[in-house]
N, C-alpha and C positions, 0 to 999 in steps of 0.2 A: 591447219588451225581449226578446221571444221570438226575434226575428231576431238579437239580440246573443248569445244563448246558442248558437244554431246556428252562428254564425260562429266563436266561440271553441273550440267542440268541433271544428269543421273544422280549425282551426289546430293543435290539439294532436294530432289524428289522424295526420297524416303522420309526426310524430315517434314516436308510439306504434307506428305501423306499421313504421317503420324499425328500432326496438328489437326488435320481435317478429321481424322478418325476420333480424336479426343473431343473435338467440338461436337461431333455427331452423337457421341455417347452421353454427354451432359449438356444439352442445349439450354436447359432452364437455368443452369448455373451462371452462364455467361450472358444471357439475355440478348442474343443476337450480335454480340461484339465479335470482332474477328478473333481468332484463337490467341494471337500475340498480345492483344490489347488488355486482356484480363489481368496480366501481370503488372500493368501500370497502376491499377487501382487495388483495393483491398479484396483478397480472395474470399469467397463465401466460407471457406473452411476456416480462415482466420477468425472471421466473425462468429462462427459456430464455437470454436474453442474459447474465444473471449467470453462468450455468454455462459459457456459451461464452467470455466474457471470462476466467473463472478458468482455463480450459484453455489459452487463448492465452498468458495471463500466465505459467502454469507453464512452457509451452514456451519462452518467451522467457527465463526464469530459468535454465532448464537450458542454453540456448545461451550465456548470459552466463558460466555456470559453466565450460562447455567452453572458452571463449575465454580464461579466466584460468589454465587449466592449461598450464604450459610444455610444449613438445614433448618435451623430454628429461627430463620429470619421473619421479623414481624412485617406487617403490611407497609410500614413506613421506612423499612430499611432501604437504604440508597441503592444497594446492589440489586435487591429484589425489584425496586421500582424501575431500574434501568432495563433489566431483563424483561420485565413485563411490557415495557414500552417498545422494545425491539420486537417482541412477539406480536404485539398488536400491529406494528409497522409491517411486519412480514405477512400478516393476515390481510390487512387492508390493501397495502400497495407494495409488493415485492420490489418493483423498480425503484420505488422511492428509497426503500430500505438499502438496496445495493448502492444507490447514489449517495445516500447519507453515510454508509460505512466507508465508502471510497473517500469522501470528504474528511471524515474523522481520521482515516489512515494518513491522508495528506497532511493534516494539521499535526498529527503525532510525529510524522517524519520531519516536518519543518521545525518542530520544537526540539527534536533530538539534534538536528542539524545546527541550530543556533546555540544549543548547550554545549555541543562539542567544540565549537569555535569560539573560545574565550579570547578576549583581548589581552595583549601583553601587559597592559597596565592594570588589569583586574587581578592578577596573581598576588601582588603585595597586599591588596586589601583583604584577600582571603586569608593571609598569614597574620594580619594585624589582630583579629579576635583571639587567635591562639596566644599571641604575645601578651595581650591584655589579660587573658585568664591566668597566665603564669605570673603576672605582676600582682594579681589580686591577693594571694596569700601573703605577700610581703607587706602590703598595706595593712592587713590584719595584725601582723606581728609589730608594726611601728605605732600601734595605737597606745595612747597613754593609759597607764593603769588608773582605775577610778580613784578619786580623791577620797581620803579618809575624812570622816566627819570629826570636828573638834569639839 
């Protein structure tokens, strides 16, 4: 049995050595935490990619905003005003712009979610205007001819 203990400690040893080596290579990333505990929280790499994606997404949104502005837009054109306000937000506070765009995306997603889930009772009311419009011409045909003056 003594040989079994020796073989199991040898099997665990390379893994422990690898974890120790990784912790030595990047001690600032894990801030003194044991090598295994870093996996329980958010990894620094995940945070880096989230920030990078947020910046790229913000840039894409600004480009979309620019494309929606007509070339001959006046100073009071709504698309022009929105784009200008987004550019000013980016200049003054990029973090606020990212938060604002995330908020707008969330509201847009919620609006799409509620628009897609229509209630079963709402379908007949959507058809009723079509029926009313089909009856409108028949009402015109049922009008009495104008009376002749005597």
